[in-house]
N, C-alpha and C positions, 0 to 999 in steps of 0.2 A: 176342064169344064168349058162348055161353050155357052156363053150368055145368049139369051133369046134376043133376037133383033127387036122384038116388041118392047123390051125394057125401056123405061120403067112400066110395070104392069098396072100399078095403082099408086095414086098420089093424093095428097090432101084435097085437091080440086075435084076428086071423084066422089066425094061423100059429103052429105049435108050435116051440119052440127045438130046436136040433139035439142039445142035451144037457140033462139034468135040472138041472144047476147053472148054467144060463144062462137069461136072459130076453130076449125080443124087445123092443128099444127102438124100432125104426122099420121101416116098410115104405114105400119111397119110390122116386122117379125111375125109373119103369118104361119099358122099351122095349116096342114093340107091333108085332104082325104078325098077319095072318090065315093060318091053316094048317089044312087038312083040315076046314073048316067051323067052326072055332073061332077066337075071338080070344085070342091068347096075349100075356100080359104077362110080361116078364122083369124081375122086381122085385128091387131091392136090399133085402135083409133084414139089418138091423143087430142084432147080439146083444151083450149085455154080461154080464160075470160079476157075480154078486151081491157087493156090497160087504160087508166085515166092519166091525163097529163101529169107528170111528176111523180107517178106511183107505179108499182107493179101489182098485178092481181094474182091472188092465190085461190084456186078452186078446190072445194072439198065437199064430199058427201056427208051430210048430217043425218045419222041414223034416227035421231029423235023425231025429226020432222019429215023424214023420208024425202029429202030434197037436196039439191046442190046449193051450196052457199059460196059467195064470193067475198073475199077479204082483200082490202087494198092496203099496201104498205108504202110509205113515202120513200122515194129513192134517196132522199137526204138523210134518212135514218142511219146513223152510224152503226147500228146493229145489223144492217142488211148487207149481205155479200151476194152479188149476182155474177160472180166470176165464171161459174159453170152454167152453160146454156140449158142444162137439163133440170137445174134445181136452184133454189135459194137457200141460203143459211141465214136464219133470223133468230137472234137471242138464244143461240145454242141449239136450235132445232133446225131440221132439214125440211123444207117444203118444196114440192115439185112445181115446175113451170107449167105443166099440163096434167090433166087427169085422164086416164085411159079407160076405155071399155072395149069389149070384144064384139066385132061386127062380122057377119058372114058376107063374103063375096062369092058369086057363083059364075061358072064358066062351062061351056061345052068343049072348047078347044084348048083350054089351059093357058090361053094368052089374053083373051078379051073377057074381062070380068065386070060384073054388075053387083053393087052393094045392095043388100037388103035395106029396107027403109028404117027398120028398128034394130036396136042393139040386141045381140043374142045373150050376152052376159054383161050386165051393168052393175056398178057398185050397189050393194044392197045390205051390207052388214058393217058393223064397226071395224072389222078387220080389212075392209075394202075402202076405207074413207079417202084414200089418195088414189085409188084406182085398181083396175084389173088388167094385167099385162101378160104378154108373151106366152100364149097358149101352146100346148102340144096336144095332139089327138091320137089315141090308140084304140083300135077296134079289138075287143076281146069278147069272143063268144057272142057276137051279134050286137053288143052294146058299145057305143062310142064314148070313151072316157076322156075328159078334157082336164088336164092339169094346167094351172095358171098361177101367176104371181099375184098375191094380194098384198097391197101396200097401205099402211095406215100409221097413225101415231103410235101404234103398238109394235111396229117394225115391218120387216119384209118377210112374209110367210108364203106358203103354197096351199092353194085350195083346189078342190076337185068338183067337177060337175059331170053329169052323164046325160046322154040322149040316145034315142033310137031313130029319130026322124029329123033332127036339126031344126025342129020347130019348138018342141017342149024340152026344157032342160031341168034336171033334178040337181040341186046343190047338195053336196056331201060335206061341206064345211072345210075347215083347215085340216090338212093331213100332215103338214110339216110346219112346226112353229118357227118363229124368227130365230136366227137369221138364215133363211134358206131361199133358194130359187133353182131354176133350171131342172125341174123334175120331168122326166119322161118315162112312161110305162112301157115295158116289153109287151109284144103282141101275144105271148102265151106264157103259161106257167113253166118254170124250170125246176125240175125235181119236186114237183107238187106244190110250188109256192109262186105267187106273183113276184115280179122283180121290177125294180125301177133304178134309174140313175138320179142322183140329186147332188146339189153343190152348196155346202155350207159357206158362209162368208169368211173372208180372210180375217185373221186377228193377229195380235202381237205374238201368238204362238204358232199359228198354222197358216199354210198357204191355202189359196182358193182351189181346192182339188175336186175332181169328180169322185163321188162315192157310189157304191151299189148297196141297195137294201132289199129286204124281202118282207112279204106280208101274206097272211092267210085270207084277208078280206078286202084288200086294196085301200084300207083306211088306217090301219095300225101297222106301223113299219118298224122292223128291227133287223138284227143280223147285219149291221152296217159294216162295210169294209171300204177302205180307200182303194180307188181303182186307177186314177190317172192324176199325176201331179204336174205343176208347171216345171219348166226346165230353165234354169238361170241362163241369161245371156242369149236367149233365142227369141223367135217370134211368138213364143208362148211362155214368156218368163213371168208375167204378172198374174194371170189366172187362166184356168180352163173351165169349161162348162158344157154340160150335155146339150145336144141339139135335138133333131127329130128322133122319134122312137127307132131303136136299132132294127136292122134287117137281118133275118136269119139266112146264112149261106152255108154250104157244105164245109167251108173252112172256119166258120165261127160267126159270132155276132159282129156285124159291120155297123160302126157308129160314125156319124159325121158330127164333130164337135166344134165349138168355137174356142178361141184363145185370144188373149191380148198381151201385147208386149209392154215394156216400161214406158212407152210413149202413149199408151192407150189406144193403139191401133189394133183393130179386131180382124182376124182372119179365120178361115175354116181349116180343119184337119180331119184325118181319117184314122180310126183305130180298129183293131180286130181283137176280140176276146173269145175265150173258150165257151163252147155251147153249154156245157154242163156247169161251168163255173165262170159266169160272165164278169165276176170281179177280177179275174185273172187276165191281164192283157197279154196277148201274143205278140203284137207289134203295133207301132204307131208311125204316122208319117213324120219325116224329119223336116219337111218344108210344107208351106201352106198349099192346099188344093184349090183355094180361092182366096184372093186378097184384094183390098181396095185398089182399083186401077182406073175404073171409069169415073167420069166427073160426078155422076149421081151416087157413087160410092165414097167419093172423097170430100164432097161438100154437102152440108145439110145442117140439121139441128145439132148433130154431133158427128163430125166428119171422120173419114177413114175407118168406116165400119162396114163389115158384112157379117150378118148374124142370122143363122138358119134355125128355124123351128119345124119346117115342113118339108117332107120328101115323099114322092110318089114313085113306086117301082112298077114297071110293066113286065109282062110275062117274058118278053125278049131280053130282059136284063137292063133296059134303059132306066135311068134314074133322072127325075126332074127335081131339083132342089129349089124350093121357094125361100127367099131370104129377104131380110130387111137391109136397106142400104142407107148409110149415113143417118140412121135413126129418123128417116123421113119418108121413104117410099118402099114399095114392094117390087122385087125383081125375081128372075128365075134363071137357072143355068142347067144345062143338060149334060149328063155323063153316063157311065154305065157301072154296073156292079163290078165287072172285071177290072175296069180302070180304077175304081176306088179300092178294091182289094190290093191291086198293085201299088197304089199310092200309100196304103197303110203299111206296106212292107219295105218302103224305101225312104 
């Protein structure tokens, strides 16, 4: 892959917070789509409340008053653990250092983007109390379906919204209950049914694997099958998860996925699966197709991360992959379908 010279494309300095008492901590993990002559990124924008001296601030959406609330916890509290920059642990519960919403950024050339003034999808339900994260966009029969992670005191779930114009959004609610994330929809039905990838959380029994599921209505999912599992002792030993919606090729479905190793370092891989049976993997890359190398990928809110949700395919086979780097900024890299098919086979 060739990283764009314009990287980073978007950073926290490029967007205003939704309130004056908040600051933007990160702009990351964008979904991508072409619409009406523009390239649209649906970016995860993470905001945090300003800390008071001697305390940390926790931001949460309160569904009862339809507003954001800020709680302050003393740093001297023995029950507070701030060892992970992405979250706090307090009295046995996990709280996030930031709360995310989804914001549209628009571009003509795919390199210079401008954020919309208002959020596209902002926390609005009890299941989004800690934020809306990491969207994927799939166009199916003229409607753009957006799957995203909904985080709350009830766990990490997956919700869906849809739009025809990227102005008005219809919410469909939770389509995968906790603990799930990394859901991307296929661009067409397979054998008469809708298909998606999803990733249940790791437990004492199971690895964090990519699964494939099917649906008749895009909301109720079944026929679940394990598709891709981590490989011990490799760059993808800890977890694997789906990335952008798969691309159909004559050789099969091409997926770009993310993986993490035992050190928490995130990289991207490629896999190929059967057209009529996308749960069956034909081949997978044995080494990363993109890994943290640039300074903006190695240092940030959470360093050594490249994480892709968005990919655009041109008629000539060019692929542009939009990704989050170090949980802080948005970047992009260019490759081709042929190169990614070759990478999935070696």
